[in-house]
C-alpha positions, 0 to 999 in steps of 0.5 A: 470431523469437519469438511474444510472448505475453501470458504472455511478457510479464505472467508475469515474476518470481515472479509467473509463475504468476499474472496480476498487474498491473505495478504489483502488489506480490505477491510482495514483502515488506511494508515494515513486517514483512517478510512476503510480501505475497499481493496488491497491497498497501496504502499505509503512509503515514504510516507509511512514504513511497512508494515501498512497500507493506504486506500487509493485516495491517500495514494493519489493525493498523498503518496505519488505526490510525496514520491516526485518531491523526493525524487525531485529533491534528490535530482536537484541535490545529486545531479539527474543520474546519481548513480552512473559514474562521470564518463 
């Protein structure tokens, strides 16, 4: 019977030389630009629904500005605090 080591359990596929957690997006393509993700990746919502991760560049240049634009739109349409009741 073979011995199980941490490297044999964690180190599979493109991450075999790096100790990344199973939820890591390391080595997977960015859902927005297709470049290889070299870290844990980022949540690309609201631009792309889950599942999927985006790279840091797309997060900084596309996702964050998209979230700000969405919040700006919501505030213009519904006011600054749409969840609060009027006093």
